[in-house]
C-alpha positions as CSV (number, residue, x, y, z in Angstrom):
1,M,87.3,43.6,159.8
2,E,84.3,44.2,157.5
3,L,84.5,47.5,155.6
4,S,83.1,49.1,152.6
5,G,85.4,49.7,149.6
6,S,85.6,53.4,150.4
7,Q,86.4,52.7,154.0
8,M,89.2,50.3,152.8
9,V,90.8,53.1,150.9
10,I,90.9,55.3,154.0
11,E,92.2,52.5,156.2
12,A,94.9,51.6,153.6
13,L,96.1,55.2,153.6
14,R,96.3,55.1,157.4
15,K,98.4,52.0,157.3
16,E,100.7,53.5,154.7
17,N,101.2,56.5,157.0
18,V,99.9,59.0,154.4
19,S,99.7,62.4,156.0
20,V,98.1,64.4,153.1
21,V,96.0,63.8,150.0
22,F,95.4,66.2,147.2
23,G,92.2,65.9,145.2
24,Y,88.9,67.0,143.7
25,P,85.6,65.2,144.2
26,G,82.9,64.1,141.8
27,G,80.1,61.6,141.4
28,A,82.0,58.4,140.9
29,I,84.3,59.0,143.9
30,M,81.7,60.4,146.2
31,N,81.6,57.4,148.5
32,V,85.3,57.8,149.2
33,Y,85.0,61.5,149.9
34,D,82.2,60.7,152.4
35,E,84.7,58.6,154.3
36,V,87.3,61.4,153.9
37,Y,84.9,63.6,155.8
38,K,84.6,61.1,158.7
39,Q,88.3,60.4,159.2
40,N,91.1,62.4,160.9
41,Y,94.1,60.3,159.9
42,F,95.3,62.6,157.0
43,K,94.7,66.1,155.7
44,H,92.9,66.4,152.4
45,I,93.7,69.5,150.3
46,L,91.1,70.5,147.8
47,T,92.8,71.8,144.7
48,R,90.9,73.8,142.1
49,H,91.8,71.5,139.2
50,E,92.6,67.8,138.9
51,Q,95.9,68.4,137.1
52,A,97.0,70.6,140.0
53,A,96.1,67.8,142.5
54,L,98.5,65.5,140.8
55,H,101.3,68.1,140.5
56,A,100.9,69.0,144.2
57,A,101.2,65.3,145.1
58,D,104.2,65.1,142.8
59,G,105.8,68.1,144.5
60,Y,105.2,66.6,147.9
61,A,106.8,63.3,146.7
62,R,109.9,65.0,145.3
63,A,110.4,67.1,148.4
64,T,110.1,64.2,150.8
65,G,110.8,61.0,148.9
66,D,107.5,59.6,150.1
67,V,104.6,58.5,148.0
68,G,102.4,61.3,146.9
69,V,98.6,60.6,146.9
70,A,95.8,62.1,144.8
71,F,92.1,61.5,144.4
72,V,90.1,62.3,141.2
73,T,86.7,61.4,139.8
74,S,85.8,59.6,136.6
75,G,85.6,61.0,133.0
76,P,86.9,64.6,132.8
77,G,88.2,64.4,136.3
78,F,90.5,61.7,135.2
79,T,91.4,63.1,131.8
80,N,92.4,66.4,133.5
81,A,94.8,64.3,135.7
82,V,96.6,62.6,132.8
83,T,99.2,65.4,132.4
84,G,100.1,65.0,136.1
85,L,100.5,61.2,135.7
86,A,102.7,61.7,132.6
87,T,104.8,64.3,134.4
88,A,105.5,62.0,137.3
89,Y,106.1,59.0,135.1
90,M,108.7,60.7,133.0
91,D,110.7,61.8,136.1
92,S,110.2,58.5,138.0
93,I,108.2,60.1,140.9
94,P,106.4,57.7,143.4
95,M,102.6,58.4,143.4
96,V,99.4,56.6,144.0
97,V,96.4,58.1,142.1
98,I,93.0,56.8,143.0
99,S,90.2,57.6,140.5
100,G,86.5,56.9,140.7
101,Q,84.8,55.0,137.9
102,V,81.2,54.4,136.8
103,P,79.6,51.2,138.2
104,I,80.9,48.0,136.7
105,S,77.6,47.3,135.0
106,M,77.9,50.6,133.1
107,I,81.5,50.2,131.9
108,G,81.5,50.2,128.1
109,T,78.0,51.8,127.8
110,D,79.3,55.4,127.3
111,A,77.7,56.3,130.6
112,F,77.8,59.8,132.0
113,Q,81.4,60.7,132.9
114,E,82.7,57.3,131.7
115,I,86.1,57.1,130.1
116,D,88.5,54.1,129.8
117,A,90.8,55.4,132.5
118,V,93.1,52.4,132.7
119,G,93.4,52.4,128.9
120,I,94.4,56.0,128.9
121,S,96.8,55.8,131.8
122,R,98.6,52.7,130.6
123,P,101.4,54.5,128.6
124,C,102.1,57.0,131.4
125,V,102.1,55.0,134.6
126,K,104.4,52.3,136.1
127,H,101.3,50.1,136.7
128,N,97.5,50.4,136.8
129,Y,94.5,48.5,138.1
130,L,90.8,48.4,137.5
131,V,89.3,47.0,140.7
132,K,86.4,44.6,139.9
133,D,85.7,43.1,143.3
134,V,86.0,44.6,146.7
135,K,87.8,41.5,148.0
136,D,90.8,42.4,145.8
137,L,91.0,46.0,147.0
138,P,93.3,45.6,150.1
139,R,95.8,43.6,148.1
140,I,95.7,46.1,145.2
141,L,96.2,49.1,147.4
142,K,99.1,47.5,149.1
143,E,100.7,46.5,145.8
144,A,100.1,50.1,144.5
145,F,102.2,51.7,147.2
146,Y,104.8,48.9,147.0
147,I,105.2,49.3,143.2
148,A,105.2,53.1,143.4
149,R,108.0,53.4,145.9
150,S,110.2,50.3,145.0
151,G,112.7,49.8,142.2
152,R,112.6,52.7,139.8
153,P,109.8,54.7,141.4
154,G,106.7,55.9,139.4
155,P,103.0,56.6,139.5
156,V,100.5,53.8,140.0
157,H,96.9,54.4,139.0
158,V,94.0,52.6,140.8
159,D,90.6,52.9,139.1
160,I,87.7,52.0,141.5
161,P,84.1,51.7,140.2
162,K,81.5,53.4,142.3
163,D,79.7,50.2,143.2
164,V,83.0,48.6,144.4
165,T,83.4,51.6,146.8
166,A,80.0,50.7,148.3
167,Q,80.5,46.9,148.5
168,I,81.2,45.4,151.9
169,G,84.1,43.0,152.2
170,H,86.7,41.6,154.6
171,F,89.6,44.0,155.1
172,A,92.9,42.3,155.8
173,Y,95.8,44.5,154.7
174,P,98.9,42.5,153.7
175,S,102.0,43.1,155.8
176,E,104.2,42.4,152.9
177,I,104.0,41.9,149.1
178,K,105.6,39.3,147.0
179,M,105.0,39.6,143.3
180,Q,106.3,36.8,141.0
181,T,106.6,39.2,138.0
182,Y,108.1,42.2,139.8
183,K,111.3,41.7,141.8
184,P,113.6,44.7,141.6
185,T,117.4,44.0,142.0
186,Y,118.9,46.1,144.8
187,K,122.4,44.7,145.1
188,G,124.8,45.1,142.2
189,N,126.7,42.1,140.8
190,P,130.1,42.0,142.7
191,R,132.0,40.9,139.6
192,Q,130.6,43.8,137.5
193,I,131.4,46.2,140.3
194,K,135.0,44.9,140.5
195,K,135.3,45.3,136.7
196,A,134.0,48.9,136.9
197,I,136.6,49.8,139.6
198,E,139.3,48.3,137.5
199,A,138.2,50.3,134.5
200,I,138.2,53.5,136.6
201,A,141.8,52.7,137.8
202,L,143.0,52.4,134.2
203,A,141.2,55.6,133.0
204,K,143.0,58.9,132.4
205,R,140.0,61.1,131.9
206,P,137.0,59.8,133.8
207,V,133.8,61.8,134.5
208,L,130.9,61.1,136.8
209,Y,127.6,61.6,135.0
210,I,125.0,61.9,137.7
211,G,121.3,61.6,136.9
212,G,117.9,61.8,138.8
213,G,118.4,58.2,140.0
214,A,120.8,59.6,142.6
215,I,118.0,61.6,144.1
216,N,115.5,58.8,144.0
217,S,118.0,56.4,145.6
218,N,118.9,58.9,148.3
219,A,122.5,58.3,147.3
220,S,123.9,61.9,147.5
221,D,126.2,61.3,150.4
222,E,127.6,58.1,148.8
223,V,128.1,59.8,145.4
224,R,129.9,62.7,147.0
225,E,132.2,60.4,149.0
226,F,133.0,58.3,145.9
227,A,133.8,61.4,143.9
228,K,136.1,62.7,146.6
229,I,137.9,59.4,147.2
230,C,138.6,59.1,143.4
231,G,139.1,62.7,142.6
232,I,136.8,62.4,139.6
233,P,135.1,65.5,138.2
234,A,131.3,65.3,138.1
235,V,128.5,66.7,135.9
236,E,124.8,66.7,136.9
237,T,121.7,66.4,134.7
238,L,118.8,68.8,135.2
239,M,117.1,66.2,137.4
240,A,120.2,65.7,139.6
241,R,120.9,69.3,140.6
242,G,121.9,69.4,144.3
243,V,123.4,65.9,144.5
244,M,127.0,67.2,144.6
245,G,126.3,70.7,146.0
246,D,127.5,73.7,144.0
247,E,130.3,74.5,146.4
248,N,131.9,71.1,145.7
249,P,135.2,71.7,143.8
250,L,134.6,68.5,141.8
251,L,131.3,69.7,140.3
252,L,131.7,71.1,136.8
253,G,128.0,72.0,136.6
254,M,125.0,70.9,134.6
255,L,125.5,69.3,131.2
256,G,123.3,69.2,128.1
257,M,121.5,71.6,125.8
258,H,121.9,74.5,128.3
259,G,124.8,73.0,130.2
260,C,128.1,74.5,131.2
261,Y,131.0,74.6,128.7
262,S,133.3,72.6,131.0
263,A,130.6,70.0,131.8
264,N,129.9,69.4,128.1
265,M,133.5,69.3,127.1
266,A,134.2,66.8,129.9
267,M,131.7,64.5,128.4
268,S,133.1,65.0,125.0
269,E,136.8,64.4,125.9
270,A,136.4,61.7,128.6
271,D,137.8,58.2,128.1
272,L,135.5,56.8,130.8
273,M,132.0,57.8,131.8
274,I,130.6,56.6,135.1
275,A,126.8,57.0,134.8
276,F,125.0,57.0,138.2
277,G,121.3,56.8,137.5
278,P,120.8,58.9,134.4
279,R,118.6,57.9,131.4
280,F,120.7,59.4,128.6
281,D,118.0,61.9,127.6
282,D,118.3,63.5,124.2
283,R,118.7,67.0,125.8
284,V,121.9,65.6,127.4
285,T,123.3,63.5,124.6
286,G,122.8,65.7,121.6
287,K,123.9,63.9,118.4
288,L,124.2,60.3,119.6
289,S,127.0,59.3,117.2
290,E,129.2,62.1,118.7
291,F,128.1,61.6,122.3
292,A,131.1,60.7,124.5
293,K,132.5,58.8,121.5
294,H,136.0,58.4,123.1
295,A,134.6,56.9,126.3
296,K,133.9,53.5,127.7
297,I,130.7,53.6,129.8
298,I,129.8,52.3,133.2
299,H,126.0,52.6,133.8
300,V,124.5,51.9,137.3
301,D,120.7,51.8,137.3
302,I,118.0,49.9,139.2
303,D,115.9,49.7,136.0
304,P,117.5,47.1,133.7
305,S,115.5,48.4,130.7
306,S,117.3,51.7,131.0
307,I,120.7,50.2,130.5
308,G,121.7,50.1,126.9
309,K,118.4,51.6,125.8
310,I,120.0,54.7,124.2
311,V,123.7,54.1,124.0
312,P,125.8,50.8,124.2
313,I,127.1,50.2,127.7
314,D,130.5,48.5,128.4
315,Y,130.0,47.9,132.2
316,P,126.3,47.5,133.1
317,I,125.5,47.2,136.8
318,V,121.8,46.6,137.8
319,G,121.1,47.6,141.3
320,D,120.0,50.4,143.7
321,L,122.5,53.2,143.2
322,K,123.0,53.8,147.0
323,N,123.9,50.1,147.5
324,V,126.1,49.9,144.5
325,V,128.1,53.0,145.3
326,E,128.5,51.8,148.9
327,A,130.0,48.6,147.5
328,M,132.3,50.6,145.1
329,I,133.8,52.9,147.8
330,P,136.0,50.4,149.7
331,L,137.3,49.0,146.4
332,A,138.0,52.6,145.2
333,K,140.0,53.4,148.3
334,E,142.2,50.4,147.6
335,Q,142.8,50.8,143.9
336,I,142.3,54.4,142.8
337,D,144.8,57.3,143.3
338,E,143.0,60.6,143.1
339,N,146.2,62.4,142.2
340,K,146.3,60.5,138.9
341,Y,143.5,62.6,137.5
342,K,144.9,66.1,138.5
343,P,145.9,67.0,135.0
344,W,142.4,66.2,133.8
345,R,140.8,68.2,136.6
346,D,143.1,71.1,135.8
347,L,142.2,71.0,132.1
348,L,138.5,71.1,132.9
349,K,139.0,73.9,135.4
350,R,140.6,75.9,132.7
351,Y,137.7,75.2,130.4
352,G,135.4,76.6,133.1
353,E,137.6,79.7,133.4
354,I,137.6,80.3,129.7
355,H,133.8,80.0,129.3
356,P,132.0,80.4,132.6
357,L,128.3,80.8,132.9
358,K,127.8,84.5,132.4
359,Y,125.4,87.3,131.4
360,E,125.6,91.0,130.9
361,D,124.2,92.6,134.0
362,S,122.5,96.0,133.7
363,N,121.3,98.8,136.0
364,E,118.8,100.0,133.4
365,I,116.8,96.8,133.1
366,L,116.5,93.7,135.3
367,K,118.2,90.6,134.0
368,P,116.4,87.3,134.9
369,Q,119.7,85.6,135.8
370,W,120.4,88.4,138.3
371,A,117.0,87.9,140.0
372,I,117.8,84.1,140.4
373,E,121.3,84.8,141.7
374,R,120.0,87.3,144.1
375,V,117.4,84.9,145.6
376,G,120.3,82.4,145.9
377,E,122.5,85.0,147.8
378,I,119.7,85.9,150.2
379,L,118.0,82.5,150.8
380,G,120.6,79.9,149.7
381,D,119.9,76.6,151.3
382,K,116.9,78.0,153.3
383,A,114.8,77.6,150.2
384,I,113.3,74.9,148.1
385,I,113.2,75.9,144.4
386,C,110.3,74.9,142.2
387,T,109.9,76.0,138.6
388,D,107.6,75.9,135.7
389,V,109.1,75.2,132.2
390,G,110.9,77.5,129.9
391,Q,113.8,80.0,130.0
392,H,113.3,80.7,133.7
393,Q,113.7,76.9,134.4
394,M,117.0,76.8,132.6
395,W,118.3,80.0,134.2
396,A,117.3,78.6,137.7
397,A,119.1,75.4,137.0
398,Q,122.2,77.3,135.9
399,F,122.4,80.1,138.4
400,Y,120.8,79.0,141.7
401,P,123.4,77.6,144.2
402,F,121.9,74.2,145.0
403,S,123.5,72.6,148.0
404,Y,121.4,69.4,148.8
405,P,119.2,66.9,147.1
406,R,115.4,67.5,146.9
407,Q,116.0,71.3,147.0
408,W,115.2,71.5,143.3
409,I,111.7,70.5,142.0
410,T,111.0,70.8,138.3
411,S,109.3,68.9,135.4
412,G,112.3,67.6,133.5
413,G,111.2,64.8,131.1
414,L,107.7,66.0,130.1
415,G,108.4,69.7,130.4
416,T,105.0,70.6,131.8
417,M,104.1,74.3,131.9
418,G,101.7,74.9,134.8
419,Y,103.6,72.5,137.0
420,G,105.4,75.1,139.2
421,L,102.6,76.6,141.4
422,P,100.8,73.3,142.4
423,A,104.2,71.5,142.9
424,A,105.3,74.4,145.1
425,I,102.2,74.0,147.2
426,G,102.9,70.3,147.6
427,A,106.5,71.0,148.6
428,K,105.5,73.6,151.1
429,V,103.0,71.3,152.7
430,A,105.7,68.6,152.8
431,V,108.4,70.9,154.3
432,P,106.8,73.9,156.0
433,S,110.0,75.0,157.6
434,K,111.5,75.9,154.3
435,T,110.8,79.0,152.1
436,V,109.4,77.6,148.9
437,I,110.1,79.7,145.8
438,N,108.4,79.1,142.4
439,F,110.3,80.6,139.5
440,T,107.8,80.9,136.7
441,G,107.1,82.8,133.5
442,D,104.2,84.9,132.4
443,G,103.1,82.1,130.1
444,S,103.4,79.2,132.6
445,I,101.9,80.9,135.6
446,L,98.5,81.3,133.9
447,M,98.2,77.5,133.2
448,N,97.3,76.7,136.8
449,I,96.6,80.2,138.2
450,Q,93.5,78.9,139.9
451,E,95.7,77.2,142.5
452,L,96.3,80.6,144.1
453,M,92.9,79.8,145.7
454,T,94.2,76.5,147.1
455,A,97.2,78.2,148.6
456,V,95.2,81.0,150.2
457,E,92.5,78.6,151.6
458,N,95.1,76.3,153.1
459,K,97.5,79.1,154.2
460,V,100.3,77.7,152.0
461,A,102.8,80.6,151.8
462,V,104.6,80.0,148.5
463,V,106.5,82.8,146.8
464,N,105.9,83.0,143.0
465,I,108.5,85.0,141.1
466,I,107.4,85.7,137.6
467,L,110.3,86.5,135.3
468,N,108.1,88.5,133.0
469,N,109.4,89.0,129.5
470,Q,106.0,89.2,127.9
471,F,106.9,86.3,125.7
472,L,106.7,82.5,125.6
473,G,110.4,83.0,126.1
474,M,112.0,79.7,125.1
475,V,109.9,79.4,122.0
476,R,110.7,83.0,121.1
477,Q,114.4,82.2,121.6
478,W,114.2,79.4,119.1
479,Q,112.3,81.6,116.7
480,T,115.1,84.2,117.0
481,F,117.9,81.6,116.4
482,F,116.3,79.3,113.9
483,Y,113.2,80.9,112.4
484,N,114.5,84.3,111.3
485,K,112.6,86.2,114.1
486,R,109.2,85.1,112.9
487,Y,107.5,85.4,116.3
488,S,104.5,83.3,115.6
489,S,102.1,83.2,118.6
490,T,104.7,83.9,121.2
491,D,104.0,87.6,122.1
492,L,102.3,87.7,125.5
493,S,102.4,91.5,125.9
494,V,98.6,91.4,126.4
495,Q,98.4,90.1,129.9
496,P,96.7,90.5,133.2
497,D,97.7,92.8,136.1
498,F,99.4,90.1,138.1
499,V,99.4,92.2,141.3
500,K,95.6,92.7,141.2
501,L,95.1,89.1,140.2
502,V,96.9,87.6,143.2
503,E,95.2,90.2,145.5
504,S,91.8,89.1,144.1
505,F,92.5,85.6,145.4
506,G,93.6,87.0,148.8
507,G,97.3,86.9,148.4
508,R,99.9,89.6,148.1
509,G,101.4,91.1,144.9
510,F,104.5,93.1,144.0
511,R,105.6,94.6,140.7
512,V,109.3,95.4,140.5
513,K,111.5,97.0,137.8
514,T,114.7,97.8,139.8
515,K,117.1,95.8,142.0
516,D,116.2,97.8,145.1
517,E,112.5,97.1,144.5
518,F,113.2,93.4,144.0
519,D,115.1,93.1,147.3
520,K,112.3,94.9,149.2
521,A,109.6,92.8,147.6
522,L,111.5,89.5,148.2
523,K,112.0,90.4,151.9
524,E,108.3,91.2,152.4
525,A,107.1,88.1,150.4
526,V,109.3,85.7,152.4
527,E,108.2,87.2,155.7
528,S,104.5,87.1,154.6
529,N,102.3,84.3,155.8
530,T,100.3,84.0,152.6
531,V,100.9,83.2,148.9
532,C,102.7,86.0,147.1
533,M,103.5,86.9,143.6
534,I,106.4,89.1,142.5
535,D,106.0,90.3,138.9
536,V,109.6,91.0,137.8
537,Q,109.8,93.1,134.6
538,V,112.9,91.6,132.9
539,D,114.8,92.1,129.6
540,R,112.4,90.8,126.9
541,F,115.0,89.4,124.6
542,E,117.5,87.8,127.0
543,N,118.5,84.3,125.8
544,V,119.5,81.1,127.6
545,L,123.2,80.4,126.8
546,P,125.2,78.3,126.3
547,M,123.0,76.3,123.9
548,V,123.4,73.1,121.9
549,P,121.0,73.3,119.0
550,A,118.7,70.2,118.7
551,G,120.6,67.3,117.2
552,G,123.9,69.1,117.6
553,T,127.0,68.0,119.4
554,L,127.9,68.8,123.0
555,Y,131.3,70.2,122.0
556,N,129.8,72.6,119.5
557,M,127.9,75.0,121.7
558,M,126.5,78.4,121.0
559,L,128.2,80.5,123.6
560,E,126.8,83.9,122.5
561,Y,124.2,85.3,120.2
562,K,125.0,88.1,117.8
563,E,122.6,89.9,115.6
């Protein structure tokens, strides 16, 4: 079949069963957009900024596990998209991003809207390509989707010069890909698995340390079953919220800088850590020399470069987490007595009772934690929760009752403000049957506020809940704790009327100051068929607690703040 390069792009997306693409056109990618106009295989959603196109594709990928796809043009179109690439890369999200480029003859001449896109993207993608000949395009597109979704997932960038999109070539899309230099290991070494089970059987204080790899591997059911069979208490990272389900009696909660007391103490007092797909992030480990210093460590990960990267590992197992845990379960049934760990579970339960997650509620002023808990009470598992980045993100992770994987969509590694609204649009497009809530702050929401237009145009009814404290809240909190209340450039009390703002885009706005007003606004927003924004006036100086100061130890948490 003879096709132009731009037609090949469309045909490859059809063969990969892509149902939606998010993008923004421009000169260098105009040939591709001409073919988008002619096809009816997938829906194209025009965002109002390239960064938002990538965040929407990212939200779509997180909500479904499928590869998210975005189109951008060259030069500033691509540079606008870099934050979206980096966000997906840090959290191992499968995406294919196709960018236009100036014609091959103009590369290196500082042509109009020319930038070295592959040079810029190299540090923040799993792999990238500059397509120099149309005959290579079918193979490259097939490889891009294969690399994005296989092994440890990640974004793949394909940069296509404009003349290549116009060239005619033979289109034969490969049915499978074999790459000599890229062969992920999916099955764990049986001897290593056997050693790991023996170590668990000998342990007295084991803890399951669950990371985002459990989501990417779709291993939630297996992880829950393994924990139940063994009777081992579990902690979740920010990226793993929902794997165990908050009603699970074995779940201690989230660990790390703003983790639960019992979760952090479990890591500090354990004699064996069973790490299922985390990456030992600094916000989890705190001071490395004190992190789980009494524990031997089992680490299961599909990415061998992650094992031993931060902390020494005693029992490394390279493989797909779902496959490895499936292999561990029958051995665990034979060798592990869950009653052995009851004293350990009782101790950790006591820690949770002594220092639970808490806040001082008020009938005078709305507390942000109350608003999140209230949404959880009303919507529970009917909602997918997205966030921006800051205090509201941590409160949502702490106080929302997550019950299944892919219910929680947030920028963990990069911490990208402005992520929430476009990611919520992507999630709602992916799972229209769910209510999609975006918890955001009065700082974050303005960073991609233009995407209200995208939501209105495409009838994507996401509910944005602004926990409005008129501050860059997390930075203000650090200034309170560590900078003697010198609030440098964090006061946001000069701000727009968010109700009028969303209404000017064609959505609905609500401003609430009481619990009754919040309940009424939430009900109306959820029942609405358009994008909504609830401006919740909350306590300006509420802090996220517990807190482990940067470089501190998990067992030395700030549990309260006193003037």
